C-alpha positions as CSV (number, residue, x, y, z in Angstrom):
1,M,-29.2,-25.1,2.7
2,L,-27.8,-21.8,3.9
3,E,-24.7,-23.6,5.1
4,T,-24.1,-25.3,1.8
5,R,-24.8,-22.3,-0.4
6,V,-23.4,-19.5,1.7
7,V,-21.3,-20.6,4.8
8,L,-19.1,-23.2,3.2
9,P,-18.3,-21.2,0.1
10,I,-17.3,-18.3,2.3
11,C,-15.1,-20.6,4.3
12,E,-13.5,-21.9,1.1
13,E,-12.9,-18.3,-0.2
14,I,-11.3,-17.3,3.1
15,R,-8.9,-20.2,2.8
16,D,-8.2,-19.3,-0.8
17,C,-7.6,-15.7,0.1
18,Y,-5.0,-16.6,2.7
19,R,-3.5,-19.3,0.5
20,L,-4.4,-22.1,2.9
21,P,-5.2,-25.7,2.0
22,D,-8.5,-26.1,0.2
23,A,-11.4,-28.1,1.5
24,S,-10.6,-31.2,-0.6
25,S,-7.2,-31.4,1.2
26,V,-8.3,-30.4,4.7
27,P,-12.1,-30.4,5.3
28,I,-13.7,-27.2,6.6
29,T,-13.8,-27.4,10.3
30,D,-16.6,-26.7,12.8
31,V,-14.5,-23.7,14.0
32,E,-14.4,-22.1,10.6
33,R,-18.2,-22.7,10.0
34,D,-19.0,-21.4,13.4
35,A,-17.0,-18.2,12.8
36,V,-19.0,-17.5,9.6
37,W,-22.3,-18.4,11.3
38,G,-21.3,-16.0,14.0
39,L,-20.9,-13.1,11.6
40,Q,-24.3,-14.0,10.0
41,G,-25.9,-14.0,13.5
42,Q,-24.4,-10.7,14.5
43,I,-25.7,-9.0,11.4
44,L,-29.2,-10.7,11.8
45,Y,-29.3,-9.5,15.4
46,I,-29.1,-5.9,14.2
47,S,-32.5,-6.4,12.5
48,I,-34.0,-8.2,15.6
49,R,-33.0,-5.3,17.8
50,R,-34.5,-2.8,15.4
51,Y,-37.7,-4.5,14.3
52,I,-38.5,-6.9,17.2
53,Y,-37.3,-4.9,20.2
54,S,-37.9,-1.5,18.6
55,Q,-34.5,-0.3,19.8
56,S,-32.8,2.6,18.2
57,I,-29.7,1.5,16.4
58,G,-27.0,3.4,14.3
59,A,-26.9,3.2,10.6
60,P,-27.4,-0.5,9.7
61,E,-24.9,-0.4,6.9
62,V,-22.2,1.0,9.1
63,I,-22.9,-1.6,11.8
64,A,-22.8,-4.4,9.2
65,D,-19.6,-3.0,7.7
66,N,-18.0,-2.8,11.1
67,A,-19.0,-6.4,11.9
68,V,-17.4,-7.6,8.6
69,D,-14.3,-5.6,9.3
70,V,-13.9,-7.1,12.8
71,F,-14.6,-10.6,11.3
72,L,-12.0,-10.1,8.6
73,S,-9.3,-8.8,11.0
74,G,-9.4,-12.1,12.9
75,I,-10.5,-14.8,10.5
76,S,-7.1,-15.4,9.0
77,A,-5.8,-16.7,12.4
78,V,-8.9,-18.9,12.8
79,A,-8.6,-20.4,9.3
80,L,-4.8,-20.9,9.7
81,A,-5.2,-22.8,12.9
82,A,-8.2,-24.8,11.7
83,S,-6.7,-25.8,8.4
84,G,-3.6,-27.3,10.0
85,G,-1.4,-24.2,10.3
86,S,0.4,-24.2,7.0
87,R,0.0,-21.9,4.1
88,N,0.3,-23.1,0.5
89,A,3.3,-21.7,-1.4
């Protein structure tokens, strides 16, 4: 359910943002899905460290913002390669 309602729409928006082929032309790949799942897992692990392991962490919002910034700085290359390497005009 999470994949259908969150992960795949994020993958599709990433392709749209970078003017790459849409999912109806080139299906979303495992690589793209795994990249988005990785971001979700990274943010979830912040809570696990804090509430399960009782570790001191920095400001959760800052950590999450940084994780998203790192994700966005590299996702265009992942999406470009996964979608066949050609941008739409």
